Structures are given as structure tokens and as C-alpha cells.
C-alpha positions as CSV (number, residue, x, y, z in Angstrom):
1,X,44.2,103.0,100.4
2,X,47.3,104.2,98.7
3,X,47.8,106.8,101.4
4,X,47.7,104.1,104.1
5,X,50.3,102.0,102.3
6,X,52.6,105.0,102.0
7,X,52.2,105.7,105.8
8,X,52.9,102.1,106.6
9,X,56.0,102.1,104.4
10,X,57.2,105.3,106.0
11,X,56.7,103.9,109.5
12,X,58.5,100.7,108.5
13,X,61.5,102.7,107.2
14,X,61.5,104.8,110.4
15,X,61.6,101.7,112.5
16,X,64.4,100.3,110.5
17,X,66.4,103.5,110.7
18,X,65.8,103.9,114.4
19,X,67.0,100.3,115.0
20,X,70.4,100.8,113.2
21,X,73.3,100.6,115.7
22,X,74.7,104.0,114.7
23,X,71.3,105.7,115.4
24,X,71.0,103.7,118.6
25,X,74.4,105.1,119.7
26,X,73.3,108.6,119.0
27,X,70.1,108.2,120.9
28,X,71.9,106.6,123.9
29,X,74.4,109.4,123.9
30,X,71.6,112.0,123.8
31,X,69.8,110.2,126.6
32,X,73.0,110.2,128.8
33,X,73.7,113.9,128.2
34,X,70.1,114.8,129.0
35,X,70.0,112.8,132.2
36,X,73.4,114.2,133.3
37,X,72.1,117.8,132.6
38,X,69.0,117.1,134.7
39,X,71.0,115.5,137.5
40,X,73.5,118.4,137.6
41,X,70.6,120.9,137.8
42,X,69.1,119.0,140.7
43,X,72.4,118.9,142.5
44,X,73.1,122.6,142.0
45,X,70.6,123.7,144.6
46,X,72.0,121.3,147.2
47,X,75.6,122.3,146.4
48,X,74.7,125.9,146.8
49,X,73.1,125.2,150.2
50,X,76.1,123.2,151.3
51,X,78.5,126.0,150.3
52,X,76.4,128.5,152.2
53,X,76.4,126.4,155.3
54,X,80.2,125.9,155.1
55,X,80.6,129.7,154.7
56,X,78.4,130.3,157.7
57,X,80.4,127.8,159.8
58,X,83.9,129.1,158.6
59,X,84.6,131.3,161.6
60,X,83.4,128.8,164.1
61,X,85.2,125.9,162.5
62,X,88.5,127.8,162.6
63,X,88.4,127.5,166.4
64,X,88.2,123.7,166.2
65,X,91.2,121.4,166.4
66,X,92.5,119.9,163.1
67,X,91.0,116.5,163.7
68,X,87.7,118.1,164.5
69,X,87.8,120.2,161.3
70,X,88.5,117.1,159.2
71,X,85.5,115.4,160.9
72,X,83.4,118.4,160.2
73,X,84.4,118.4,156.5
74,X,83.2,114.8,156.3
75,X,79.9,115.7,158.0
76,X,79.3,118.6,155.6
77,X,80.2,116.5,152.5
78,X,76.6,116.0,151.3
79,X,73.0,116.0,152.4
80,X,73.0,112.3,153.4
81,X,76.0,112.7,155.8
82,X,74.4,115.8,157.3
83,X,71.1,113.9,157.9
84,X,72.9,110.9,159.4
85,X,74.9,113.2,161.7
86,X,71.8,115.2,162.7
87,X,69.7,112.0,163.4
88,X,72.5,110.3,165.3
89,X,73.9,113.1,167.4
90,X,71.3,115.9,167.5
91,X,68.1,114.0,167.6
92,X,69.2,111.2,169.9
93,X,71.5,111.1,172.9
94,X,74.3,109.3,171.2
95,X,77.8,110.6,172.1
96,X,80.0,112.2,169.5
97,X,83.7,111.5,169.9
98,X,84.7,114.7,168.1
99,X,82.2,117.4,169.1
100,X,80.8,117.8,172.6
101,X,78.8,120.3,174.6
102,X,78.5,123.8,173.2
103,X,80.2,122.9,169.9
104,X,77.8,120.0,169.2
105,X,74.8,122.2,170.2
106,X,75.9,125.0,168.0
107,X,76.4,122.7,165.0
108,X,73.1,121.1,165.5
109,X,71.4,124.5,165.8
110,X,73.1,125.6,162.5
111,X,72.0,122.4,160.7
112,X,68.4,122.9,161.8
113,X,68.4,126.4,160.3
114,X,69.2,124.9,156.8
115,X,66.9,123.3,154.3
116,X,69.3,120.4,154.0
117,X,67.6,118.2,156.6
118,X,65.0,115.7,155.5
119,X,61.7,116.6,157.1
120,X,60.0,113.2,156.8
């Protein structure tokens, strides 16, 4: 009986301590740091694939005009923009005002070689 009372007292004290504003601040800061670390780890793979794709396209993109290079930088900004571009201009017959013909076909082919495209 005495042991149960001691355990209940310890649990009560633990709850009171964990509800203190200072402790809540520490817990919240720890949560944010942990979630930021997990998020950066998950983005690391995507960032590496994007950098590899940009390196692969470096020689080809130097042959483009400046406005086309700026457009390409926007397309290669992140996975979502690459998927939007691929869906709009590679998978459907929508016309691209910046890239046409062989340039568009080459870029679509390079994008399809990467793991950046959503496969669902």
C-alpha cells in the first residue's frame, strides 16, 4: 500500500514538473529541433538528386538563351516544379513558350532518367 502511494506521489510530481512553463518551453524547443533534423535529412536526398540533374544539364543549358536558362532554373527549383513541368509539357501536348522541339525532348528525356518524378 505504501509503495502505491509513493508511486502515485512521484507521478503527481512528474506531472506538475512537466506542466511547468519552463519545462514546456524546453520540450517544445526539443520537438522543433528534432523535427527540423528529420526534415533536413529527408530533403538531403532530394537536394542531392537536384544537384546531380543540374550538373548533368550544365553543358546543354549553356547553349540556351538567357531567358531560357532562367526558366530552366525555375523548373529545376524543386521536385514539385519538375513534376508540374513534366506533366504539363512532357506527358501532354501543351506547348511550352520557352523550350521547343529537340530542346524540350532532351529535357523531358533527362527528367525521365531521374528518380525525381512522382510515379503514382
